[in-house]
C-alpha positions in Angstrom: -7.4 -17.0 -9.5 -11.2 -17.2 -8.6 -10.2 -14.7 -6.0 -9.1 -11.6 -8.4 -12.0 -11.7 -10.2 -14.2 -11.4 -7.8 -12.3 -7.9 -6.8 -11.1 -7.1 -9.8 -13.4 -3.7 -10.8 -12.1 -2.6 -6.6 -8.9 -3.1 -7.7 -9.1 -1.3 -11.4 -10.8 2.0 -9.0 -8.3 1.9 -6.3 -5.8 2.1 -9.4 -7.6 4.4 -10.6 -7.3 6.8 -6.5 -3.7 6.5 -7.4 -3.0 7.4 -10.9 -5.4 10.7 -10.1 -2.4 11.6 -7.1 0.8 10.4 -9.2 -0.9 12.8 -12.1 -1.4 15.7 -9.5 1.9 15.3 -8.0 1.3 13.3 -5.2 3.2 10.4 -3.6 2.6 6.9 -3.2 3.8 5.7 0.6 3.3 2.2 1.2 3.7 -0.4 4.2 3.8 -4.7 5.3 4.9 -6.9 7.4 6.9 -10.0 6.8 5.8 -10.7 3.2 3.7 -8.2 3.2 6.3 -5.5 3.4 8.2 -7.2 0.2 4.6 -6.3 -1.2 5.3 -2.8 -0.7 9.1 -2.3 -1.1 8.1 -4.4 -4.4 5.4 -1.9 -5.5 7.6 0.9 -4.3 11.1 -0.1 -6.5 8.6 -0.3 -9.7 7.1 3.1 -9.2 10.5 4.4 -8.6 12.5 2.6 -10.7 10.2 1.2 -13.3 8.1 -1.6 -14.4 7.2 -2.3 -18.3 7.7 1.2 -20.1 9.7 4.1 -19.8 9.1 7.1 -17.9 9.0 9.3 -15.8 10.6 8.1 -12.1 7.4 8.4 -9.8 7.2 9.6 -6.1 6.8 6.3 -3.7 8.2 5.5 -0.6 8.3 1.9 1.3 7.6 2.4 5.0 9.0 -1.3 5.6 12.3 -0.2 3.9 14.8 1.0 5.7 16.1 -1.3 9.4 17.6 1.6 11.3 15.2 3.9 10.8 12.5 1.4 11.8 14.2 -0.3 15.1 14.6 3.3 16.2 10.9 4.3 15.8 10.3 0.7 17.6 12.8 1.3 20.3 11.3 4.8 20.7 7.9 4.4 20.3 7.4 1.0 20.2 6.8 -1.8 17.4 2.7 -0.5 16.4 4.1 3.2 15.7 6.6 2.1 12.9 4.7 3.0 9.9 2.7 5.7 11.7 5.0 7.7 12.8 6.8 8.0 9.2 3.6 8.9 7.7 3.6 11.9 10.5 6.8 13.0 9.1 6.2 11.9 4.5 2.5 12.2 3.8 0.9 15.5 2.7 -2.8 16.0 1.8 -3.3 14.5 -1.8 -1.2 11.4 -0.9 -2.1 7.6 -1.5 -1.3 4.9 1.8 -0.9 2.0 0.3 -1.4 -0.9 3.1 -0.7 -4.4 2.6 -1.6 -7.5 5.5 -2.5 -10.6 4.6 -4.2 -10.6 8.6 -5.3 -7.3 8.5 -4.6 -7.1 12.5 -0.9 -5.6 12.5 -1.5 -2.4 14.7 1.0 -0.6 13.0 -0.3 -0.9 9.4 -3.9 0.0 11.9 -1.8 2.4 12.4 -0.4 4.1 9.6 -4.2 4.1 8.1 -5.2 6.2 11.2 -2.2 8.6 10.6 -2.8 8.5 6.7 -6.7 10.5 7.0 -5.1 13.1 9.9 -2.5 13.9 7.7 -5.3 14.3 4.4 -3.9 11.0 2.6 -5.8 8.5 1.0 -5.7 4.6 2.8 -5.5 2.1 1.0 -5.8 -2.1 2.3 -4.3 -4.7 0.2 -6.2 -7.3 2.8 -7.2 -11.0 2.9 -9.1 -13.8 4.7 -12.2 -10.9 5.4 -9.9 -8.0 6.4 -9.2 -8.4 10.0 -9.5 -5.9 12.8 -8.6 -3.3 9.4 -11.7 -4.2 7.9 -13.8 -0.8 7.3 -10.7 1.8 8.6 -9.3 2.1 4.9 -11.0 4.6 3.0 -10.2 1.9 0.0 -9.8 -1.2 0.7 -9.3 -4.8 -1.6 -9.9 -7.7 -0.2 -8.8 -11.1 -0.9 -11.2 -13.5 -0.2 -9.4 -15.6 1.3 -8.3 -17.8 4.1 -4.8 -19.0 2.5 -2.0 -16.8 3.4 0.3 -18.2 0.3 -3.5 -17.2 -1.9 -3.7 -13.3 -0.6 0.5 -13.1 -1.1 -0.2 -14.1 -4.6 -2.9 -11.8 -5.4 -1.8 -9.5 -3.7 0.9 -9.8 -6.5 -1.2 -9.7 -9.4 -3.1 -6.5 -7.8 0.3 -4.7 -7.3 1.3 -5.5 -10.3 -2.2 -3.8 -12.1 -2.1 -0.6 -10.7 2.1 -0.6 -11.9 0.1 -1.6 -15.3 -2.4 0.9 -15.3 0.3 3.6 -13.7 2.0 3.3 -17.0 -1.2 3.2 -19.6 -2.4 6.5 -17.8 -0.3 9.1 -19.2 2.0 8.6 -16.2 5.0 9.4 -17.9 
């Protein structure tokens, strides 16, 4: 858990950005590949459903959750565009796009950050290792300082749970 202690203040700052977006009527879009796709879906379903307490449903979409849509975009445009194409159609100014990536090297998540900027959405990289190729590209980057994929994924779960707890305690009811 030393990995989390080193980034706790930044996690809180990014959580505040997410809270403000939701309080302003904006939405959260999440994405990632493999285990990170699961993190993306986990975050979105907890926002739309609930995490712990009773509250209103919050607007969130996992861009990794629809296999028909993903295969359509991958077939027609290429796998590197499966998230950015969705962001082009769904994101609006003030939304938050959260990209989960243990390596930070996936072209589709890097393109997602670029698409978020073009749409006026805030971009968050929840990354591992040293941030990979995505380092320096997102508006906010929470980089878990570990080279072990399992440790990065475990801390990513802790991070998204921290964000959800903050959201549920910050009057987003």
